[in-house]
N, C-alpha and C positions, 0 to 999 in steps of 0.2 A: 765399256768398249763394245761395239757392236762387231756382228761377223764382216762388215764393209769393210770397217778397219782392220781388222786381226788380220784377213786376206785366207783364203781357201786352205793353201799350203801351212801357214802357220799355225791353223785350226789342226791341221792334221801331224804336226810336230808336236802339238800339247798332247793330242791323244795318244802319239807315239810314245811318249816318255810314260805313260802310264800303263801299257798294256804290257802285262807279263805274260810268258809261253814256257811251255815245258819241252823236254828234249825231242817231242817228235815234232818241232817246227825247227826246220833247217833254214829258212827265210820267211821273214813276217812280213810285217808293213814295211814299202820302201822300195817295193818292183812290182814288174806286171802281175805277177801272179804269187801267192803264199807257196811255199816250197816245204811239203810234209813229207815225212817219214814213211814209206809205203814198202817195198821189199827188196830182195837183195840185187836186183836189178836195175829198179825204176824207183824214181823218185814220185810222189802226186803234187798236182798243180792245183791250184784253188783260186778262183777269180769271181769278181762279181761286177755288177754294172747296170747302172740306172739310166733310164730315159724320163725326161718330164714333158709334158705336153709344153708349149711356149718357152721352153728352155732348149731343149732336143730336135724339137721339128714344131711345125705349126697345126693348129688343128684342121687345117684344110689337107696336110699332106696325106696321100696315099698310104692308107695302114696297112696296105700289104708290105710297102717299103719300109714303113716303121717296125713292124715285127720281124723282118728282115736284119733291118738293125741291130735291133735289140739282142741277137743272139750274136751275131758278126762281131760286134766289138768284143764280146768275151772271146771268140774264136782267135780275134787278133792279139790278146792278152796271152792265150797259149802259145800261141805264133811265136810272140817275142820270146819267150822261154825255150824255143825251140823245142815244143812238145807236141801232142795229138789230144786233140778235146775229146771227152769220152760222154760225160752225162752231164745234165743240167736241170734244176728246177726254175720256175719262172713265177714270179707274183707279180699281179695285176690289180691296179687300183683302178675303177671301172665309174663313170659317172650313170646314176641310177636310169637316168633318161637315152644311155646312147643304144641305138639302132643294134639290134644282134646282129645285123649282118656287115657291119661295120667291124664286130669283134671276131667274126667268122674271117673277115679279111685280114685283119691282125694275126690271127692264130695260122692262116695259111702261110702269111711270109714268113712265120718263127718256123713251123713244120719243113717249109722247103727248103729253106737254110740249113735245119738240122740234118735232112735227109743227105743235102749234097756234101755237108762234112762229117756224116758219120754218128753225129749227137743224138743220143737219146736223151728225150725229155721224159723225166720220170716223176715229175709231180711239182708243187708249187701251191699257192696259196691266192684267192681273191677276195677283195675288200671293196667296199664302194669308196667314193672318193670325188673331188671337186671337179676332178681334171684327169686325164688320161695320163698313168703313171705303170712303166715297165722295169721290173728289176729281174737280172737274170743272174745266177748262182752257177758257177761251171767248174768240174771238175776234169782235169787231164792228165797226163802221165808223159813222162820225158827220162830216157835212157839216163843213168848218172854221169854218164863219161860226155851227154851231149847238152846238158844244160847250160842254158846262157842266161846272166844277169845282167844288171845294170853297172856292175861295180868293179869290173876286172878291165877296163879299159886302161892301156899302158902307153905313157909318152913312147912316139915313133910308131903308134898304131896308124893307119889310114881309116878315115870316116868314109862308110859308102851307104847309099838308098837303095831301096829296089825300084822305086818310080818317081813321079814328076809332083810338084806342090804347088800350092796356089789355086784358090777359086773353090774350093771343094763344095762352096755353099751352094752353089748352081745345079750341084747335083751328085756329085761323088761321094759327098757326107752319108749318103741313103743307098747309094749304089754300089759302093768299093766290095772289092773281094779280099777277105782276109788272105795274107801273104804265107799260108801255112805252108803250100808246097815250096815255095822259094825258102823257108827258113827251114824245112827238113833236108833241102838239097844243100844248104851252105854245110851243117852241121854233119852232115852225112859224107861230105868232100872235103874241108876247108877247117882249119882251127879257128872258129871265132871268137875274140875274147869277150865282147859285151854286145847287148842288144836292148833295143825297146822299139817298141811299136807310137808311130807319132799320131795321137791323138789331139794335145794340145797346142800344136805348133811344132815347128823344127827346132828352133832355138831354145825355148821351153822344155823340152823334151830333151835335147841332147846336153841342156844345162842338167838333169836329172841324171844323166849318166854320168857327167864330168863331178858332180858333185858326190854321186856313191864311189866314184874310181878317184877320187883326191887327185882330179886332173885338171887341166887346161886344154884350149883346142882353138883352132885356127879354120874357117872355113873361107873358101876361095868363092866370090859372088860368080865370076864366069862360070862354074862348074856346076852351080844349083840347077838342077834340072826342073823347068816352069811348066807347068801345066798350060794347055791349050785357053783354059779359063783364067788364070794368072794374070792380075794385073801389071804385076813387075816382082821383081827379086824381093823387096822387101816383104810384099804381102806372102810370097812363097815361103819366107822364115818363120813367119808369124801366123798365117790362118788359119792352121789345125783341122783336124777332123778327117785328113787324107788317109790314115791308117796304113801307109806305108812303115816299111823297119827302116829302123837306123842302127848299123852294126859296126864295130871296128874288128880289125884283122891286122897283124904285122903286116909291114910292106912286101914279106916274101908271099903270104897267102894271099895278101890283095892283089899283086901281080899276077897269081895263079886266078883267082876269081874273074879277074878282068877279062881275062883270054878263055872263060868258059864259053860256050856256045849254046847254051842252054835257056839261060837267063841274062839279060842286059842291067848288071847293075852299075850303078854311077857312083863316080869318087866326087866327093865335097871337100873335103877336109882333112885332117892331121890331128892327133891327140898331142898335145904338148905336156911341160912340166905344171903343176899347179899354179905356179907363180908367174905365169903368163895369162892366166885369166881367158877369157874368151873374147877373141876378134877374128875380124873379119878384113880380107884382101878384096879391095874393090878391082873395078874395072880399070882404074889406072895405078892398079898396084900400091894402093895407099892402106896402110893398117889401119883400123878404126877397132876402141873396143866397143863389144855388144851388150845391151841388155838384154835379160832374158824375158822377151815380150812373147804373149801367147794368150789362149784362152783360160780364163779362171772365172769360178762360178760366183764369187765375191772377195 
């Protein structure tokens, strides 16, 4: 069997079965961040992300935007757990013939994003490589009573998002702003049951919430917010790399969230019992079962 036959998520499951952790780990593999014991008030959050030339960006892409994105995707993971990013280490695989000016451009993108979100870049590693690879590991922290995971969505919860979907390849995947302020606003003012950042597609990432929460869900096609770059609702459901937050809250809390005047959150569906599966109500009010389509590395 080859990786392309097994698939990305089945490979992760194979690893997960063999991983052993001790009591310092509150939440390991299976969420946006690992959650570790820290002190009396806070949990520590730990995440990592890798960008590879030819997979996550083109060779011709402005390396300032690549550097920016390299840190931003990890900040988005921290936001999905409602935390605050603190420290990062960065490892670079660099082609030997790469002009130093391009490396400087990459670094500036990272440094500017780090400054914007108060992240300390405290070290890393450099190696020769056939093509550009950037790997970021990031630590954050979150108050124990504000931690959000994927696993606490409940039937009756409403499903909401922070922004629009579709067409991210036309620019948003490089220029997005992690929804850190929105996440902190939500947990500071409301009871959020589950949250995830949408990196691999709205359907696929909602599927992670449903799997972890042992729940089903229904989405309303007419409520899916489409970006100006989106072709249609189908693309918006599957395209990925928007790095918006998807979250669930009780109907009462969702009503309060919608009424807030600081941020515009969009209602897109409802959490259902697990036996319901995942379905879509289309523009004609017809139900259809949904497959968890989205980006997979293999």
